[in-house]
C-alpha positions in Angstrom: 12.5 -83.6 -23.0 14.8 -81.7 -25.4 12.8 -78.5 -24.8 13.0 -79.0 -21.0 16.8 -79.3 -21.1 17.1 -76.3 -23.4 15.1 -74.1 -21.1 17.0 -75.4 -18.1 20.3 -74.6 -19.9 19.1 -71.0 -20.7 18.0 -70.5 -17.1 21.4 -71.7 -15.8 23.2 -69.3 -18.2 21.0 -66.4 -17.2 21.6 -67.3 -13.5 25.3 -67.4 -14.1 25.3 -64.0 -15.8 23.2 -62.5 -13.0 25.4 -64.0 -10.4 28.5 -62.5 -12.1 26.8 -59.1 -12.4 25.9 -59.1 -8.7 29.3 -60.3 -7.7 30.9 -57.5 -9.6 28.6 -55.0 -8.2 29.2 -56.2 -4.6 33.0 -56.1 -5.1 32.9 -52.6 -6.5 31.0 -51.3 -3.5 33.0 -49.5 -0.8 32.3 -52.1 1.9 34.3 -53.7 4.6 35.9 -57.0 3.6 33.5 -58.8 6.1 30.5 -57.1 4.4 31.6 -58.1 1.0 32.3 -61.7 2.0 28.9 -62.0 3.8 27.0 -60.9 0.7 29.0 -63.2 -1.6 28.4 -66.2 0.7 24.7 -65.6 0.9 24.3 -65.1 -2.8 26.4 -68.2 -3.7 25.0 -70.7 -1.1 21.5 -69.3 -0.7 20.8 -67.7 -4.0 17.0 -67.9 -3.7 17.2 -65.8 -0.6 20.4 -63.8 -1.3 19.5 -62.5 -4.8 16.1 -61.1 -3.9 17.4 -59.7 -0.7 20.2 -57.9 -2.5 17.8 -56.4 -5.0 15.6 -55.2 -2.1 18.5 -53.7 0.0 20.7 -52.7 -2.9 24.3 -51.6 -2.8 25.7 -48.5 -1.1 26.6 -45.3 -2.9 26.1 -46.9 -6.3 22.3 -47.7 -6.2 20.4 -46.5 -9.2 17.8 -44.8 -7.0 20.5 -43.1 -4.9 22.3 -41.8 -8.0 19.1 -39.9 -9.0 19.6 -37.7 -5.9 21.8 -34.8 -6.4 25.1 -35.1 -4.7 25.3 -32.7 -1.7 28.2 -30.3 -2.4 28.0 -27.7 0.3 29.8 -24.6 -0.9 31.5 -22.3 1.6 28.5 -19.9 2.0 29.7 -18.5 5.3 33.0 -16.8 5.0 34.7 -17.4 8.3 35.5 -14.1 10.2 37.6 -16.3 12.5 39.2 -19.5 11.7 39.1 -22.6 13.9 42.4 -24.2 14.7 40.9 -27.6 15.3 42.5 -30.4 13.2 39.1 -32.1 12.7 37.8 -29.0 11.1 40.8 -28.9 8.8 40.4 -32.6 7.9 36.7 -32.2 7.1 37.5 -29.3 4.8 39.6 -31.7 2.6 36.4 -33.6 2.0 34.8 -30.3 0.7 32.8 -29.8 4.0 32.6 -26.0 4.7 34.8 -24.7 7.4 33.3 -24.3 10.9 31.3 -21.1 11.2 31.8 -18.8 14.2 29.2 -16.7 16.0 26.5 -19.4 16.6 24.3 -19.9 19.6 23.6 -23.6 20.5 21.4 -24.7 23.4 21.1 -28.3 24.4 17.6 -29.7 25.1 18.3 -32.5 27.5 14.7 -33.7 28.3 11.6 -34.5 26.4 9.9 -31.6 28.0 12.7 -29.2 26.9 12.6 -30.5 23.4 8.8 -30.2 23.2 8.9 -26.6 24.6 11.5 -25.5 22.1 9.7 -27.3 19.3 6.5 -25.5 20.0 8.1 -22.2 20.6 9.9 -22.4 17.3 6.8 -23.3 15.3 4.8 -20.5 17.0 7.5 -18.0 16.1 7.4 -18.7 12.4 6.4 -15.9 10.1 7.6 -17.1 6.7 8.4 -20.8 6.6 8.5 -24.1 8.6 10.5 -26.9 7.1 10.4 -30.3 9.0 12.3 -33.4 8.1 11.8 -36.4 10.4 12.2 -40.1 10.3 9.1 -40.8 12.4 6.0 -38.7 12.6 3.5 -40.7 14.7 -0.2 -40.2 14.7 -0.2 -40.3 18.5 -0.9 -37.5 21.0 2.2 -35.6 20.1 1.6 -35.9 16.4 -2.0 -34.8 16.9 -0.8 -31.9 19.1 1.7 -30.5 16.6 -0.4 -31.0 13.4 -3.1 -28.3 14.2 -0.2 -25.8 15.0 1.2 -26.5 11.5 -2.3 -26.1 10.0 -2.8 -22.8 11.8 0.5 -21.5 10.4 -0.2 -22.7 6.9 -3.6 -21.1 6.9 -2.0 -17.8 7.7 0.3 -18.0 4.7 3.4 -19.5 6.3 5.1 -22.0 4.0 4.9 -25.4 5.7 6.7 -28.4 4.2 6.9 -31.7 5.9 9.3 -34.4 4.7 8.8 -37.9 6.2 10.7 -41.1 5.7 8.8 -43.8 3.8 9.7 -46.5 6.4 9.9 -44.5 9.6 6.5 -42.9 9.0 5.0 -45.9 7.2 2.0 -46.1 9.5 1.2 -42.4 9.3 -0.8 -42.3 6.1 -1.2 -39.3 3.9 -4.8 -39.0 5.1 -3.6 -38.0 8.5 -2.3 -34.7 7.1 -5.4 -33.9 5.1 -6.1 -30.8 7.1 -2.6 -29.5 6.6 -2.7 -30.1 2.9 -6.1 -28.3 2.7 -4.6 -25.3 4.5 -1.8 -25.1 2.0 0.9 -27.2 3.6 2.9 -29.8 1.6 3.8 -33.4 2.5 6.4 -35.6 0.8 7.6 -39.1 1.6 11.3 -39.9 1.2 11.6 -43.1 -0.8 8.4 -45.0 -0.2 9.1 -48.8 -0.3 5.7 -50.5 -0.5 5.1 -50.3 -4.2 8.6 -51.0 -5.6 10.5 -53.2 -3.1 13.1 -54.5 -5.7 14.6 -51.1 -6.5 17.2 -51.0 -3.7 15.2 -48.5 -1.7 14.7 -50.5 1.5 18.1 -49.5 3.0 18.0 -45.9 1.8 16.4 -44.2 4.8 16.4 -40.5 5.6 17.3 -40.4 9.3 17.9 -36.6 9.3 15.9 -34.7 11.9 15.4 -31.0 11.2 12.9 -28.3 12.2 13.9 -25.1 10.4 12.0 -21.9 10.9 12.3 -18.8 8.7 15.7 -20.0 7.7 17.0 -18.5 11.0 16.7 -21.2 13.7 16.9 -25.0 13.7 16.2 -27.8 16.1 18.1 -30.9 15.3 19.5 -34.0 17.0 18.0 -37.5 17.5 14.4 -36.7 18.3 11.5 -37.8 16.2 7.9 -36.5 16.4 6.2 -39.0 18.8 5.2 -39.4 22.4 8.2 -41.5 23.3 10.5 -38.6 22.3 8.9 -35.5 23.6 5.9 -34.1 25.5 4.7 -31.2 27.7 5.0 -33.2 31.0 7.4 -35.8 32.3 6.6 -39.5 31.5 8.2 -42.7 32.9 7.7 -44.3 29.4 9.5 -41.5 27.5 12.9 -42.3 26.0 16.0 -40.3 27.1 17.1 -38.2 24.1 19.0 -35.1 23.2 18.4 -32.3 20.7 19.7 -28.8 20.3 18.5 -25.4 19.2 21.0 -23.7 16.8 21.0 -20.1 15.8 23.6 -18.3 13.7 25.5 -18.6 10.4 25.7 -22.5 10.4 21.9 -22.7 10.1 22.2 -21.9 6.4 23.7 -25.4 5.8 20.7 -27.1 7.3 18.5 -25.0 5.0 20.5 -26.2 1.9 20.5 -29.8 3.0 16.7 -29.7 3.5 16.3 -28.1 0.1 18.2 -30.9 -1.6 16.2 -33.6 0.3 12.9 -31.9 -0.5 13.7 -31.6 -4.2 14.6 -35.3 -4.4 11.5 -36.5 -2.5 8.9 -34.2 -4.1 10.5 -33.3 -7.4 10.0 -29.6 -6.7 12.7 -27.1 -6.1 12.7 -24.8 -3.1 13.3 -21.1 -3.8 16.9 -20.5 -2.7 16.3 -17.3 -0.9 17.9 -18.5 2.3 20.1 -15.7 3.7 23.0 -16.5 6.0 21.9 -15.6 9.5 24.1 -12.9 11.0 26.8 -13.5 13.6 25.4 -13.2 17.1 27.3 -10.4 18.7 25.8 -11.3 22.1 27.6 -14.7 22.1 30.3 -14.5 24.8 32.1 -17.5 23.3 32.0 -17.6 19.5 30.6 -21.2 18.9 32.5 -22.8 16.0 29.9 -25.1 14.4 30.6 -27.4 11.4 27.5 -29.0 9.8 28.4 -32.4 8.3 25.9 -34.5 6.3 26.5 -38.2 5.5 24.8 -40.8 3.3 24.6 -42.0 -0.3 24.3 -38.3 -1.4 27.7 -37.3 0.1 30.9 -38.2 -1.7 33.3 -40.4 0.3 32.6 -40.8 4.1 33.7 -37.6 5.6 31.8 -38.0 8.9 33.0 -41.6 9.4 36.6 -40.8 8.5 36.7 -37.8 10.8 35.3 -39.9 13.6 37.9 -42.6 13.0 40.7 -40.0 12.8 39.5 -38.5 16.1 39.6 -41.8 17.8 43.2 -42.5 16.6 44.4 -39.1 17.7 42.5 -39.0 21.1 44.8 -38.6 24.1 42.7 -38.2 27.2 39.0 -38.9 26.7 36.7 -40.7 24.3 33.1 -40.8 25.5 30.4 -42.3 23.3 26.6 -42.2 23.9 24.6 -44.2 21.4 21.4 -46.3 21.5 22.9 -49.0 19.2 26.5 -50.1 19.1 27.2 -52.1 16.0 30.6 -50.8 14.7 32.7 -52.1 11.8 36.1 -53.7 12.3 38.2 -50.5 11.8 36.2 -48.6 14.4 36.5 -51.4 16.9 40.2 -51.7 16.4 40.6 -47.9 16.8 38.7 -48.0 20.1 40.8 -50.9 21.4 44.0 -49.1 20.5 42.7 -46.0 22.3 42.1 -48.1 25.4 45.6 -49.5 25.3 47.1 -46.0 24.9 45.4 -45.1 28.2 42.6 -43.0 26.8 39.5 -42.9 29.1 37.1 -44.8 26.8 33.5 -44.9 27.9 30.6 -46.3 26.0 27.1 -45.6 27.3 24.2 -47.6 25.8 20.7 -48.6 27.0 20.5 -51.8 28.9 17.7 -52.8 26.6 17.1 -51.0 23.4 14.1 -51.2 21.0 16.1 -53.4 18.6 16.8 -56.9 19.9 19.2 -57.8 17.0 21.4 -54.8 17.9 21.4 -55.8 21.6 22.6 -59.3 20.6 25.3 -58.2 18.2 26.9 -55.6 20.4 27.9 -58.1 23.1 31.2 -59.3 21.7 32.3 -55.8 20.5 31.7 -54.4 24.0 33.6 -57.3 25.7 36.6 -56.8 23.4 36.7 -53.1 24.3 36.3 -53.8 28.0 39.1 -56.4 28.0 41.3 -53.7 26.5 40.5 -51.3 29.4 37.4 -49.5 28.2 34.4 -48.9 30.4 31.0 -50.0 29.4 27.9 -48.4 31.0 24.3 -49.6 30.6 21.6 -47.0 31.1 18.9 -48.6 33.2 16.0 -46.1 33.2 14.4 -47.2 30.0 15.4 -46.6 26.4 18.2 -44.1 25.8 18.1 -42.7 22.2 20.7 -39.9 22.4 23.7 -39.6 20.2 26.8 -37.8 21.6 30.5 -38.2 21.2 33.2 -36.4 23.1 36.9 -36.6 22.1 39.3 -34.9 24.5 38.4 -31.2 24.5 38.6 -31.2 20.7 34.9 -31.4 19.9 31.4 -32.6 20.7 29.6 -34.5 18.0 25.8 -34.1 18.1 23.1 -35.1 15.7 21.2 -38.1 14.3 24.2 -40.5 13.8 24.2 -43.8 15.8 27.4 -45.8 16.1 26.2 -48.6 13.9 26.9 -49.8 10.4 23.5 -48.7 9.1 23.8 -45.2 10.4 27.4 -44.7 9.5 27.2 -46.1 6.0 23.6 -46.4 4.7 21.3 -43.8 6.2 21.1 -40.1 5.2 22.3 -38.4 8.4 23.3 -35.0 9.6 25.5 -34.0 12.5 27.3 -31.0 13.9 30.9 -30.8 15.2 30.9 -28.3 18.0 34.4 -26.9 18.8 33.6 -24.4 21.6 34.5 -25.4 25.2 31.2 -24.4 26.8 29.2 -26.9 24.7 31.8 -29.6 25.3 31.5 -28.9 29.1 27.6 -29.0 28.9 27.8 -32.3 27.1 30.1 -33.7 29.7 27.8 -32.6 32.5 24.8 -34.3 30.7 26.8 -37.5 30.3 27.8 -37.5 33.9 24.1 -37.3 34.9 23.4 -40.2 32.5 26.1 -42.3 34.3 24.3 -41.9 37.6 21.5 -44.0 36.2 23.8 -46.6 34.6 25.4 -49.9 35.5 29.1 -50.4 34.7 30.5 -53.5 33.1 29.4 -56.2 30.8 29.5 -59.8 32.1 31.4 -62.6 30.4 29.2 -64.7 28.2 28.7 -68.5 28.1 30.0 -70.5 25.1 26.4 -70.9 23.8 25.8 -67.1 24.1 29.1 -66.4 22.3 28.3 -68.8 19.5 24.9 -67.2 19.0 26.3 -63.7 19.1 29.0 -64.7 16.6 26.5 -66.2 14.2 24.4 -63.1 14.3 27.5 -60.9 14.0 28.3 -62.5 10.6 25.0 -61.3 9.3 25.3 -57.7 10.5 27.1 -56.5 7.3 24.0 -57.5 5.3 21.8 -55.1 7.3 
């Protein structure tokens, strides 16, 4: 009996020490107060669930695994021949984000067919290198269509590197790419989670989408490599998405970000022979493009802070297109205040997304914004996966970033702030077409519905 009580006492002491260590770790994280409180409550009242869950999901920018990845410090590689006068550009520079580069060409790909065509054309044009980073590479018809094209290029001596996320491409096994590896291509998975689930990796997902060819052109945005995102012919089952083709000096920053990600995932350095693409003299309007990464490998939260600042300084228009809307408290408050100032706030989301939890949680946030004068639109023609944000005529934000807590604070993401008027106008036209297939307004919810949404909302900071 004495031995039993001794062992119990030791276990209790160890549990207390572990609890204090986890509590300290949670408090030191740069989280919202609601996120901190949610984790503390789960660990204190449900320790058998909370402690293992925290070890699986880990912290934020202080995870042991994340700290092994080199911090992205983008140097000002492109010396601006012209300077942007945009205040967001200046704000981002205070976070050591390089100034917006002029002389770029950017073309929006507004359909799955456009994206597919540009994707294939870019791959076929490669003479030196093809670097692909994607969250999802599916072994479906599109995955099988693109693979032999990569194999063909690799067999001709083109350097082909494919970086896949360990969760997003979990079902696409290494065997699927055997022909590419045999031809000389290289595959690497970003933070596999199956073998070591208790190292804080489960939340550290690489959500960046990049197709970079010869260091000169890039396709980026929200599109993954799967049939629901792209294809040669129209499909009623295809998701509505948006990507863009970028050519010009800003491409060099995509090259450097891919190189950092590749080195972390594969343990091998890329030869840094990427030359800054020249300014495009044919560009009628010099496109000021600022490439902004975010995630655990980026100091502070430059992208989030610039977004928040833009909302607070908006005067006329604030249009948001996102597949998932799960913001934190400061973002919601900023949007509500923008509505009350008379800003034209519009949020366009799919009527039904592919994530039920996100659809449940978004309800109360959207109602708060609608009550303040904002307009809520639900896209009704299937899943809408695009990510676009317009603030006045200041900038268009395009890339892989969703307006949700995971994307803003946990995932490795990449976006561009586009400061030229023509791209802002094109984005506006695209959104207006989206609105033609959308229903306006979110209905009031019953008491039971609001209680359910509120319960789930408490848990969102844990995700």
